[in-house]
C-alpha positions as CSV (number, residue, x, y, z in Angstrom):
1,M,-43.4,12.3,1.5
2,N,-44.2,12.3,-1.6
3,E,-46.3,14.8,-3.1
4,R,-49.8,14.0,-2.6
5,E,-49.4,13.4,1.0
6,L,-47.6,16.5,1.2
7,F,-50.5,18.1,-1.1
8,E,-53.2,16.8,1.7
9,K,-51.4,17.9,4.6
10,G,-51.8,21.1,3.2
11,C,-47.6,21.5,2.5
12,F,-47.3,23.7,-0.8
13,S,-43.7,22.8,-2.5
14,P,-42.2,26.7,-3.3
15,S,-43.2,26.5,-7.0
16,W,-46.8,24.5,-6.3
17,L,-48.9,28.3,-8.2
18,D,-46.0,28.3,-10.5
19,D,-47.9,27.3,-14.4
20,S,-45.7,25.3,-16.3
21,E,-48.1,24.4,-19.3
22,A,-48.9,28.4,-19.8
23,E,-44.7,28.8,-20.3
24,Q,-44.6,25.5,-23.0
25,M,-46.7,27.1,-25.3
26,P,-45.8,28.8,-27.8
27,I,-46.9,32.8,-28.8
28,S,-48.4,31.2,-32.0
29,T,-50.4,29.2,-30.2
30,V,-51.5,32.0,-27.6
31,Y,-52.4,34.7,-30.0
32,A,-53.9,33.1,-33.5
33,R,-55.8,34.9,-35.6
34,H,-58.7,33.8,-37.2
35,N,-59.5,36.3,-40.8
36,K,-63.2,36.4,-41.6
37,D,-64.5,36.7,-45.3
38,M,-65.7,39.8,-46.7
39,K,-68.9,38.4,-46.8
40,T,-69.1,37.7,-43.3
41,L,-67.2,41.7,-42.7
42,L,-69.6,43.5,-44.8
43,K,-72.7,41.4,-43.3
44,E,-71.6,42.0,-39.7
45,L,-71.3,46.0,-40.6
46,D,-74.7,45.9,-41.8
47,Q,-75.4,44.8,-38.6
48,I,-74.2,47.2,-36.6
49,K,-75.4,50.2,-39.0
50,E,-79.0,48.2,-38.2
51,R,-78.1,48.7,-34.6
52,I,-77.0,52.0,-34.6
53,Q,-80.2,53.1,-36.5
54,E,-82.7,50.9,-34.2
55,I,-81.2,53.2,-31.5
56,Q,-81.4,56.9,-32.9
57,A,-85.0,56.2,-33.2
58,R,-85.2,54.7,-29.9
59,Q,-83.8,58.3,-29.0
60,W,-85.5,60.4,-31.4
61,H,-89.3,59.1,-29.9
62,L,-87.7,59.9,-26.1
63,A,-86.7,63.0,-27.3
64,K,-90.0,63.8,-28.5
65,L,-91.1,62.1,-25.3
66,I,-89.2,64.8,-23.4
67,H,-91.0,68.2,-25.2
68,F,-94.0,66.7,-25.2
69,H,-93.6,66.1,-21.0
70,E,-91.8,69.5,-20.7
71,N,-94.4,71.7,-22.7
72,E,-97.5,69.7,-23.0
73,L,-98.1,68.8,-20.1
74,A,-96.3,70.9,-17.2
75,K,-99.1,74.2,-18.8
76,E,-101.9,72.4,-16.9
């Protein structure tokens, strides 16, 4: 029997799970560095800062709502 017939009948070889391609790949192809230029990094940093400011504004708004709820609505 050839390997295909064995596979179709459910008889797997002991090494059927081994990934031979992963063993042959050099580490440089697996872990390739992708350097970004300064403009791209600064743009990403600005986007992160804007996102942080949006989150802080939402937190402040929620804190005001909680304060209003606890102090104003509770009195009535």
